[in-house]
C-alpha positions as CSV (number, residue, x, y, z in Angstrom):
1,M,-28.1,-55.1,6.9
2,K,-27.1,-57.4,9.7
3,Q,-23.6,-58.7,10.3
4,V,-21.6,-61.0,12.6
5,S,-17.8,-60.7,12.6
6,C,-15.6,-63.4,13.9
7,E,-12.3,-62.8,15.6
8,C,-10.6,-64.9,12.9
9,G,-11.6,-62.4,10.3
10,Y,-14.7,-64.1,8.9
11,S,-17.9,-62.1,8.6
12,A,-21.4,-63.0,7.6
13,R,-23.9,-60.4,6.3
14,S,-27.5,-60.7,5.4
15,E,-30.9,-59.0,5.8
16,S,-32.2,-62.3,7.2
17,E,-31.4,-63.0,10.9
18,D,-32.1,-66.7,10.3
19,Q,-29.6,-66.8,7.4
20,I,-26.9,-65.2,9.5
21,V,-27.5,-67.6,12.4
22,S,-27.3,-70.6,10.0
23,T,-24.1,-69.3,8.3
24,V,-22.3,-68.5,11.5
25,L,-23.2,-71.8,13.1
26,Q,-21.8,-73.6,10.0
27,H,-18.6,-71.4,10.2
28,V,-18.1,-72.2,13.9
29,A,-18.7,-76.0,13.3
30,I,-16.0,-76.0,10.5
31,D,-13.4,-73.5,11.6
32,H,-13.9,-73.5,15.4
33,P,-15.1,-77.0,16.3
34,D,-13.9,-76.7,19.9
35,L,-16.4,-73.8,20.4
36,A,-19.3,-75.4,18.5
37,P,-20.9,-77.0,21.6
38,S,-21.3,-73.7,23.4
39,V,-22.4,-71.6,20.4
40,T,-26.2,-71.8,20.1
41,P,-28.5,-69.9,17.8
42,D,-29.3,-67.6,20.7
43,V,-25.6,-66.9,21.3
44,V,-25.2,-66.0,17.6
45,R,-28.3,-63.7,17.7
46,G,-26.5,-61.8,20.5
47,W,-23.5,-61.2,18.2
48,I,-25.6,-59.7,15.4
49,E,-24.8,-56.0,14.6
50,I,-26.8,-53.7,12.4
51,V,-24.5,-52.2,9.8
52,P,-25.3,-49.7,7.0
């Protein structure tokens, strides 16, 4: 399982890296619009952790 956890407490989990990237980009756009311009798919991929 892959996961990205946001400092605000939000987390996204999926087996699909593409799904996590899409979900996190949507979260950033809605909840952290000031950061959205600097958060690219490659940035999100760097945040992905493998969890049990």
